[in-house]
PAZAPA-4460 file (N, C-alpha, C; in steps of 0.05 Angstrom, whole numbers, plus 32768, in hexadecimal, padded with zeros to 4 digits):
% residues 96
    n_x    n_y    n_z   ca_x   ca_y   ca_z    c_x    c_y    c_z   seq   type   mol
   8010   7FE8   8000   8000   8000   8000   8011   8019   8000     1      M     A
   8028   8019   800F   8039   8030   800F   8045   8035   7FF3     2      E     A
   8049   8020   7FE4   8054   8023   7FC9   8040   8033   7FB7     3      F     A
   8027   802E   7FBA   8012   803C   7FAA   8012   8059   7FB2     4      I     A
   8012   8060   7FCC   8013   807B   7FD5   802C   8089   7FCB     5      Y     A
   8043   807C   7FCD   805C   8087   7FC3   805B   808D   7FA6     6      F     A
   8050   807A   7F96   804E   807E   7F79   803C   8095   7F72     7      T     A
   8025   8096   7F7F   8012   80AC   7F7A   801F   80C7   7F81     8      L     A
   802D   80C8   7F98   803A   80E1   7FA0   8050   80E9   7F8C     9      M     A
   805F   80D5   7F82   8074   80DB   7F6F   8068   80E5   7F55    10      L     A
   8052   80DA   7F4C   8045   80E4   7F33   803B   8100   7F37    11      V     A
   802F   8106   7F4E   8024   8120   7F53   803B   8135   7F54    12      A     A
   8051   812F   7F61   8067   8141   7F63   8073   8145   7F47    13      V     A
   8076   8130   7F37   8081   8133   7F1D   806F   8144   7F0B    14      A     A
   8055   8140   7F0D   8042   8150   7EFD   8044   816E   7F05    15      A     A
   8044   8173   7F1F   8046   818E   7F29   8060   819C   7F20    16      F     A
   8076   818D   7F22   8090   8199   7F1C   8093   819E   7EFE    17      A     A
   8086   818D   7EED   808A   8190   7ED0   8074   81A1   7EC3    18      S     A
   8061   81AA   7ED2   804B   81BA   7EC6   8054   81D2   7EB6    19      Y     A
   8067   81E2   7EBF   806F   81F9   7EAF   807A   81F2   7E94    20      P     A
   8083   81DA   7E90   808F   81D1   7E77   807B   81C5   7E64    21      F     A
   8062   81C2   7E6C   804E   81B5   7E5B   8046   81C6   7E43    22      W     A
   8048   81E0   7E45   8040   81F2   7E2F   8022   81F6   7E2F    23      G     A
   8019   8206   7E1C   7FFC   820B   7E1A   7FF0   81F7   7E06    24      D     A
   7FE4   81E3   7E10   7FD9   81CE   7DFF   7FC1   81D8   7DF0    25      W     A
   7FB5   81EF   7DF8   7F9E   81F9   7DE9   7FA6   8209   7DD0    26      R     A
   7FBF   8211   7DCF   7FC8   8220   7DB8   7FCD   820D   7DA0    27      A     A
   7FBA   820C   7D8E   7FBD   81F9   7D78   7FC5   8207   7D5F    28      T     A
   7FC3   8221   7D5D   7FCA   8230   7D45   7FE4   8240   7D4B    29      V     A
   7FF7   823C   7D3A   8010   824B   7D3D   800C   8268   7D38    30      A     A
   801A   8279   7D46   8016   8296   7D43   8023   829F   7D29    31      E     A
   8016   82B1   7D1B   8020   82BC   7D02   8037   82CE   7D08    32      D     A
   804E   82C9   7CFB   8066   82DA   7D00   8062   82F8   7CF9    33      P     A
   8051   82FD   7CE5   804C   8319   7CDE   803C   8327   7CF4    34      A     A
   8029   8319   7CFF   8019   8325   7D15   802B   8329   7D2E    35      I     A
   803C   8315   7D33   804E   8318   7D4A   8061   8330   7D47    36      A     A
   806B   8334   7D2E   807D   834B   7D29   806E   8365   7D2D    37      A     A
   8055   8366   7D24   8045   837F   7D27   803F   8384   7D44    38      L     A
   8039   836F   7D53   8033   8373   7D70   804C   837D   7D7E    39      E     A
   8064   8372   7D76   807D   837C   7D82   8082   8399   7D7B    40      A     A
   807C   83A0   7D62   807F   83BC   7D5A   806C   83CE   7D69    41      A     A
   8054   83C5   7D6E   8040   83D4   7D7D   804A   83D9   7D99    42      R     A
   8054   83C4   7DA6   805E   83C8   7DC2   8076   83DA   7DC3    43      E     A
   8087   83D8   7DAF   809F   83EA   7DAE   8096   8407   7DAA    44      A     A
   8082   840C   7D99   8078   8427   7D95   806B   8432   7DAE    45      K     A
   805C   8421   7DBC   8050   842A   7DD6   8066   8431   7DEA    46      Y     A
   807B   8422   7DEA   8092   8428   7DFC   809E   8443   7DF4    47      R     A
   80A1   8449   7DDA   80AB   8462   7DD1   8099   8479   7DDA    48      E     A
   807F   8476   7DD9   806C   848A   7DE1   806F   848F   7DFF    49      I     A
   8071   847A   7E0F   8075   847D   7E2C   8090   848B   7E32    50      R     A
   80A5   8484   7E23   80BF   8490   7E27   80BE   84AE   7E21    51      D     A
   80AF   84B6   7E0C   80AD   84D2   7E05   809E   84E1   7E1B    52      A     A
   8089   84D5   7E27   807B   84E1   7E3D   808D   84E5   7E55    53      E     A
   809E   84D1   7E5B   80B1   84D4   7E71   80C5   84EA   7E6B    54      I     A
   80CF   84EB   7E52   80E2   8500   7E4A   80D6   851B   7E4E    55      D     A
   80BC   851F   7E48   80AF   8539   7E4C   80AE   853F   7E6A    56      L     A
   80A7   852B   7E7A   80A4   8530   7E97   80BF   8536   7EA4    57      E     A
   80D5   852A   7E9A   80EF   852F   7EA6   80FD   8547   7E9A    58      T     A
   80F1   8553   7E86   80FD   856B   7E7A   8110   8566   7E63    59      G     A
   8112   854D   7E5A   8124   8547   7E44   8119   8551   7E29    60      K     A
   80FE   8554   7E28   80F1   855E   7E11   80E1   8577   7E18    61      L     A
   80E1   858B   7E06   80CF   85A2   7E0A   80B3   8599   7E02    62      T     A
   809F   85A9   7E0A   8083   85A3   7E03   8080   85A2   7DE5    63      R     A
   808D   85B4   7DD6   808A   85B4   7DB9   8096   859B   7DAC    64      E     A
   80AE   8594   7DB6   80BB   857C   7DAC   80AB   8563   7DB2    65      D     A
   80A0   8563   7DCB   8090   854B   7DD3   8077   8549   7DC1    66      Y     A
   806A   855F   7DBC   8052   855E   7DAB   8058   8554   7D8F    67      E     A
   806E   855D   7D84   8076   8553   7D69   807D   8535   7D6A    68      R     A
   808D   852D   7D7D   8095   8511   7D7F   807D   8500   7D85    69      V     A
   806C   8509   7D97   8055   84F9   7D9F   8042   84F5   7D87    70      N     A
   803E   850A   7D77   802C   8508   7D60   8037   84F4   7D4C    71      A     A
   8051   84F4   7D48   805E   84E1   7D36   805C   84C5   7D40    72      E     A
   8062   84C1   7D5A   8061   84A6   7D65   8044   849B   7D65    73      L     A
   8031   84AB   7D6B   8015   84A2   7D6B   800B   849C   7D4F    74      R     A
   8015   84AB   7D3C   800E   84A6   7D20   8019   848B   7D17    75      S     A
   8033   8486   7D1F   803F   846C   7D19   8030   8455   7D27    76      D     A
   8027   845A   7D40   8019   8445   7D4F   7FFE   843F   7D42    77      A     A
   7FF0   8453   7D38   7FD7   844F   7D2A   7FDB   843E   7D11    78      V     A
   7FF0   8444   7D02   7FF7   8434   7CEA   7FFD   8417   7CF1    79      E     A
   800B   8413   7D06   8011   83F7   7D0F   7FF7   83E9   7D16    80      I     A
   7FE6   83F6   7D25   7FCC   83EA   7D2D   7FBB   83E4   7D14    81      L     A
   7FBC   83F5   7D00   7FAD   83F0   7CE8   7FB8   83D7   7CDA    82      R     A
   7FD2   83D6   7CD8   7FDF   83BE   7CCB   7FD9   83A5   7CDB    83      E     A
   7FD8   83A7   7CF5   7FD3   8390   7D06   7FB6   8386   7D01    84      L     A
   7FA3   8399   7D00   7F87   8392   7CFA   7F85   8384   7CDF    85      D     A
   7F93   838F   7CCB   7F93   8382   7CB0   7F9E   8366   7CB1    86      E     A
   7FB4   8362   7CBF   7FC1   8348   7CC1   7FAF   8334   7CCF    87      A     A
   7FA0   833E   7CE2   7F8D   832C   7CF0   7F73   8328   7CE2    88      R     A
   7F6E   8338   7CCD   7F55   8336   7CBE   7F3E   8343   7CCB    89      G     A
   7F43   8356   7CDD   7F2E   8364   7CEB   7F1F   8376   7CD7    90      V     A
   7F05   8376   7CD7   7EF6   8386   7CC4   7EEE   8377   7CAC    91      G     A
   7EFE   8364   7CA3   7EF7   8354   7C8C   7EE1   8340   7C92    92      Q     A
   7EE0   8337   7CAB   7ECB   8324   7CB3   7EB0   8332   7CB4    93      R     A
   7EB0   834B   7CBB   7E97   835A   7CBE   7E89   835E   7CA2    94      E     A
   7E99   8363   7C8E   7E8E   8369   7C74   7E88   8350   7C63    95      S     A
   7E93   833A   7C6C   7E91   8321   7C5C   7E7D   830F   7C65    96      G     A
***
């Protein structure tokens, strides 16, 4: 009887310890590299916008320079979002 308890405990510990390495078994579709690249570009652009805001707060940018840089960064971000929507097919499903 002790052997059965020991075996069950060993299986439970092994399952618990190896759980982080199982991966996401629900992910059946591989991520599109183009979408992944656009998402990375989006996050980088958001970081640039936050950095510009910090630069304004710390005095590294004047208000005029910040407004110019911010407008350019946000324009770039909107373009990335538009490309991301196109890559995902957003909007095409609604009209089809």
